C-alpha positions in Angstrom: 0.0 0.0 0.0 1.2 3.6 -0.7 1.5 6.2 2.1 -0.2 9.6 2.6 2.7 11.3 1.1 2.8 9.2 -2.2 2.1 11.3 -5.2 -1.4 10.9 -6.8 -3.3 12.6 -9.7 -7.0 13.1 -9.4 -9.1 13.8 -12.2 -12.9 14.7 -12.4 -15.3 15.8 -15.2 -15.2 19.6 -15.5 -18.8 20.0 -14.4 -21.0 17.5 -12.5 -24.8 17.9 -12.3 -26.2 15.6 -9.6 -29.7 14.9 -8.4 -33.3 14.0 -9.4 -34.5 16.0 -12.3 -31.1 17.2 -13.5 -31.2 15.3 -16.9 -32.7 18.4 -18.7 -29.7 20.5 -17.6 -27.6 19.0 -20.4 -29.7 20.8 -23.0 -29.2 24.1 -21.4 -25.5 23.6 -21.0 -25.1 22.6 -24.7 -27.2 25.6 -25.8 -25.1 27.9 -23.7 -21.9 26.5 -25.2 -23.4 27.0 -28.7 -23.3 23.3 -29.8 -25.7 22.9 -32.8 -24.8 19.4 -34.0 -25.0 16.8 -31.4 -24.4 13.0 -31.6 -25.9 10.8 -28.9 -24.7 7.3 -28.3 -27.2 5.0 -26.7 -28.9 1.6 -26.6 -32.5 1.1 -28.1 -34.3 1.7 -24.8 -32.6 4.9 -23.8 -32.6 6.3 -27.4 -36.4 6.3 -27.0 -36.3 8.7 -24.2 -33.4 11.0 -25.3 -36.0 13.9 -25.2 -35.4 14.1 -21.4 -32.1 15.7 -22.2 -33.8 18.6 -23.9 -31.1 18.8 -26.5 -31.7 21.5 -29.2 -30.3 21.7 -32.8 -29.4 18.9 -35.1 -29.4 15.8 -32.9 -28.3 12.5 -34.3 -29.0 9.4 -32.1 -27.0 6.2 -32.5 -29.2 3.6 -30.8 -27.3 0.2 -31.5 -25.0 0.0 -28.4 -24.6 -3.5 -27.4 -23.7 -4.9 -23.9 -19.9 -5.5 -23.6 -19.4 -3.6 -27.0 -16.8 -5.1 -29.5 -14.7 -3.7 -32.2 -17.5 -4.1 -34.8 -19.9 -2.1 -32.5 -17.2 0.7 -32.2 -16.7 0.7 -36.0 -20.5 1.4 -36.5 -20.4 4.2 -34.0 -17.4 5.8 -35.7 -19.2 5.5 -39.0 -22.2 7.2 -37.7 -20.1 9.8 -35.9 -18.4 10.7 -39.2 -21.7 11.3 -40.8 -23.1 13.4 -37.9 -20.0 15.8 -37.8 -21.0 16.7 -34.3 -19.7 19.4 -32.1 -20.8 17.5 -29.0 -20.8 13.7 -28.3 -23.1 12.3 -25.6 -22.9 9.0 -23.9 -26.5 8.2 -22.7 -26.8 4.8 -21.2 -24.7 2.4 -19.1 -21.0 1.9 -19.2 -21.1 0.5 -22.8 -22.6 3.6 -24.1 -20.3 6.0 -22.2 -17.3 4.0 -23.2 -18.2 4.1 -26.9 -18.7 8.0 -26.5 -15.3 8.4 -25.1 -13.7 6.6 -27.9 -15.9 8.4 -30.5 -14.8 11.8 -29.0 -11.2 10.9 -29.5 -11.1 8.7 -32.6 -13.7 10.5 -34.7 -11.8 12.5 -37.3 -8.5 11.2 -35.9 -5.8 9.5 -38.0 -5.3 7.1 -35.1 -6.9 3.7 -35.0 -8.2 1.8 -31.9 -5.2 -0.5 -31.9 -2.9 2.5 -31.9 -4.4 3.9 -28.7 -4.8 0.8 -26.5 -2.9 1.4 -23.3 -2.3 4.4 -21.2 -1.7 7.9 -22.6 -1.5 7.0 -26.2 -4.3 9.2 -27.6 -3.0 12.3 -29.4 -4.7 15.5 -28.9 -6.1 17.9 -29.0 -9.7 16.6 -28.9 -12.0 18.5 -31.4 -15.4 17.7 -29.9 -17.0 18.1 -26.5 -18.0 15.2 -24.5 -20.9 14.8 -22.2 -21.8 11.7 -20.1 -25.3 10.7 -18.8 -25.5 7.4 -16.9 -28.8 5.5 -16.7 -27.5 2.7 -14.4 -25.7 2.9 -11.1 -22.7 0.7 -11.6 -19.7 1.6 -13.9 -19.1 5.0 -12.8 -17.7 5.5 -16.4 -19.1 9.1 -16.4 -16.3 10.1 -14.1 -13.4 8.2 -15.7 -10.7 8.2 -18.4 -10.9 4.5 -19.4 -12.8 2.7 -22.1 -13.0 -0.9 -22.7 -13.8 -2.7 -26.0 -13.9 -6.5 -26.5 -11.7 -8.0 -29.3 -13.8 -10.8 -30.7 -10.7 -12.6 -31.9 -9.0 -12.9 -28.6 -12.0 -12.5 -26.4 -10.1 -10.1 -24.3 -10.8 -6.5 -23.2 -8.9 -3.7 -24.9 -8.4 -0.9 -22.4 -7.8 2.7 -23.6 -6.8 5.2 -21.0 -6.5 9.0 -21.7 -7.1 12.3 -19.9 -8.5 13.3 -23.3 -11.5 11.0 -22.7 -12.5 12.9 -19.6 -16.2 14.4 -19.9 -16.7 18.1 -20.0 -19.9 17.5 -18.2 -21.5 14.5 -16.3 -25.2 14.7 -15.6 -26.1 12.2 -13.0 -29.9 12.1 -12.7 -31.1 9.1 -10.4 -34.5 9.3 -11.9 -33.1 7.9 -15.1 -32.4 4.7 -13.0 -36.0 4.1 -11.9 -36.8 1.9 -14.8 -33.8 -0.5 -14.1 -35.2 -3.9 -13.2 -34.5 -5.3 -9.7 -32.1 -7.9 -10.8 -30.1 -5.5 -12.8 -30.2 -3.0 -10.1 -28.7 -5.6 -7.7 -25.9 -6.6 -10.1 -24.9 -3.1 -11.1 -24.9 -1.9 -7.5 -22.6 -4.7 -6.5 -20.3 -3.6 -9.5 -20.2 0.0 -8.1 -19.3 -1.4 -4.7 -16.6 -3.6 -6.2 -15.0 -0.7 -7.8 -14.9 1.0 -4.5 -13.7 -2.2 -2.5 -11.0 -3.2 -5.0 -9.7 0.4 -5.0 -9.8 0.5 -1.1 -7.9 -2.8 -0.7 -5.6 -2.2 -3.8 -1.8 -2.1 -3.7 -2.1 1.3 -5.0 -4.8 2.4 -2.4 -4.2 6.0 -1.4 -5.9 7.9 1.5 -7.0 10.5 -0.9 -9.2 8.0 -2.6 -10.0 5.8 0.3 -12.6 8.3 1.5 -14.6 7.9 -1.7 -14.1 4.1 -1.8 -15.3 3.4 1.8 -18.1 5.9 1.5 -19.2 4.3 -1.8 -19.3 0.9 -0.1 -21.3 2.4 2.7 -23.8 3.8 0.4 -24.3 0.6 -1.4 -24.7 -1.2 2.0 -27.3 1.3 3.0 -29.4 1.7 -0.1 -29.0 -1.2 -2.5 -31.5 -3.5 -0.9 -34.0 -0.7 -0.7 -33.7 0.1 -4.5 -34.1 -3.7 -5.3 -37.3 -3.7 -3.2 -38.6 -0.4 -4.7 -37.2 1.0 -7.8 -39.0 4.2 -7.4 -37.3 4.9 -4.0 -35.7 8.3 -4.9 -33.4 8.4 -2.0 -32.1 4.9 -2.5 -31.5 5.5 -6.2 -29.7 8.7 -5.4 -27.6 6.8 -3.0 -26.6 4.2 -5.5 -26.0 7.0 -8.2 -23.5 8.6 -5.7 -21.8 5.3 -4.9 -21.4 4.6 -8.7 -19.9 8.1 -9.2 -17.5 7.7 -6.2 -16.6 4.3 -7.8 -15.6 6.2 -10.9 -13.6 8.6 -9.0 -11.5 5.5 -7.7 -10.9 4.1 -11.1 -8.7 6.8 -12.6 -5.9 7.1 -9.9 -6.1 3.5 -8.5 -8.3 1.2 -10.6 -9.7 -2.2 -9.8 -7.8 -5.4 -9.1 -8.3 -9.2 -8.9 -12.1 -9.3 -8.7 -12.6 -7.6 -12.1 -9.8 -9.5 -13.7 -11.6 -12.7 -12.8 -15.0 -11.3 -13.8 -14.0 -10.1 -17.5 -13.8 -13.6 -19.0 -17.4 -14.3 -18.0 -18.4 -11.3 -20.2 -16.1 -11.7 -23.1 -16.4 -15.6 -23.3 -20.0 -16.1 -22.2 -21.7 -12.6 -22.4 -22.4 -12.5 -18.8 -23.5 -9.0 -17.9 -20.6 -7.1 -16.3 -22.4 -6.4 -13.0 -23.6 -10.0 -12.7 -20.0 -11.3 -13.3 -18.6 -8.9 -10.7 -21.2 -9.8 -8.1 -20.6 -13.5 -8.4 -16.8 -13.2 -8.1 -16.9 -10.5 -5.4 -17.1 -12.6 -2.2 -14.4 -15.2 -3.5 -11.7 -12.6 -4.1 -12.6 -10.5 -1.0 -12.2 -13.6 1.1 -9.0 -14.6 -0.8 -7.5 -11.1 -0.2 -8.4 -11.0 3.5 -5.0 -12.2 5.0 -3.2 -9.4 3.2 -5.8 -6.6 4.0 -7.6 -7.7 7.2 -8.2 -4.3 8.7 -9.6 -2.9 5.5 -11.8 -5.9 4.8 -13.4 -5.5 8.2 -14.1 -1.8 7.3 -15.7 -3.0 4.1 -17.9 -5.6 5.7 -19.0 -3.0 8.4 -19.8 -0.7 5.6 -22.0 -3.4 4.2 -23.7 -4.0 7.6 -21.7 -7.1 8.7 -19.3 -7.7 11.6 -16.8 -10.2 10.6 -13.5 -11.6 12.2 -10.3 -12.0 10.2 -11.3 -15.6 9.5 -11.6 -16.0 5.7 -14.6 -18.2 5.9 -16.6 -15.6 8.0 -15.8 -12.9 5.3 -16.9 -15.1 2.5 -20.1 -16.2 4.1 -20.9 -12.6 5.0 -20.1 -11.2 1.4 -21.8 -14.2 -0.3 -24.9 -13.7 1.8 -25.0 -9.9 1.0 -25.1 -10.6 -2.7 -27.3 -13.8 -2.6 -30.1 -11.9 -0.5 -30.3 -9.4 -3.3 -31.5 -12.2 -5.7 -28.1 -12.4 -7.6 -27.2 -15.8 -9.2 -24.0 -16.7 -7.5 -22.9 -19.9 -9.4 -21.2 -20.1 -12.7 -23.4 -23.1 -13.6 -26.4 -21.1 -13.0 -25.2 -18.6 -15.5 -24.8 -21.2 -18.2 -21.0 -21.3 -18.1 -19.8 -24.9 -19.0 -17.4 -26.4 -16.6 -15.0 -27.4 -19.3 -14.3 -23.7 -20.0 -12.9 -23.0 -16.6 -9.3 -23.7 -17.7 -9.6 -21.2 -20.6 -11.2 -18.6 -18.4 -8.3 -19.0 -15.9 -5.9 -18.5 -18.7 -7.7 -15.4 -19.9 -7.9 -13.9 -16.4 -4.3 -14.7 -15.4 -3.2 -12.6 -18.5 -4.9 -9.4 -17.3 -1.8 -8.1 -15.6 -3.0 -4.5 -15.5 -5.5 -5.5 -12.9 -3.9 -8.5 -11.2 -0.8 -6.6 -10.4 -2.9 -4.3 -8.3 -4.3 -7.1 -6.2 -3.1 -7.0 -2.5 -2.3 -10.8 -2.6 -0.7 -12.5 -5.5 -3.3 -14.5 -7.5 -1.6 -17.4 -9.3 -3.2 -19.1 -12.2 -4.0 -22.0 -9.9 -5.6 -19.7 -7.3 -7.8 -18.4 -10.0 -8.8 -21.7 -11.3 -9.6 -22.7 -7.8 -11.9 -19.7 -7.3 -13.7 -20.6 -10.6 -14.2 -24.1 -9.3 -15.6 -22.9 -6.0 -17.9 -20.5 -7.8 -19.2 -23.2 -10.1 
């Protein structure tokens, strides 16, 4: 773990509008900035309610965002962006829409290809269009971050692009947009937001400047997630989760996630398990595995989630597993349709994600990963 005097760089969207009913503020902001050509990137459902943003001028809506977007989906977005010739790009949806919006903002009209910008700080500036992000789920925190993930269908691996040039000019976080999210999705995405916070809090790169967001994000999930699952129209609970997701996004830039996300990714790339559901299933296994290396912080996490645990790995696992299971989340790989004969390939894929595994507070060997998948089966 790093110490209080360790250098760290914190980034935020230049403007954050937060609270129920704020979605329409994007239109006013865009009008004040003089943007007349606007390109909205969304999925089919959210495209049908783009009017809530009150955008004026020539608005083009791309409505074909897919979960866990791949290179082909990005190519479609870039082709549509080229036609729109927008001054403002808007990501309107979950993490998939917002990640595609980041890439459209920096690759549209650029001579660089996706392959040339994979990795940290490879995007060449300046960015020529403005970028706005409007999340409609409480999970990824992508509205606050500078990373975008795209699946390579050939390798079934995530390609990660990181650049300060993908930071939003404005993020509009309106919890009312999440009222329609089904209970099961609310549960999974809420645990994803919490996993961002927990993995940052227990990370080898954990920093006191980020810890305050991380532990508060976990506390918000512990307080409000079950309420939102029970009643999707509970405005206070939805706002609590939206804030937790935003705080998780704050954690991702300077610290990032670790082993939990590394093990979750193959579920999405190989078997198209929703990102939130994958993280929820893996969360208790990796949290328990890491406990011997970060016992004090693990206790703080479980207290934030409403459970008192000892340093015993079994008690941590049982409490974390119970937290997820009582939300109605499927907690077995077999229940998600993952075939057992794919566990070895999944372990190979996860073990290759060094950008995340190297952050984990306890070394995860390939055998450890395989054992976790076996236990989760």
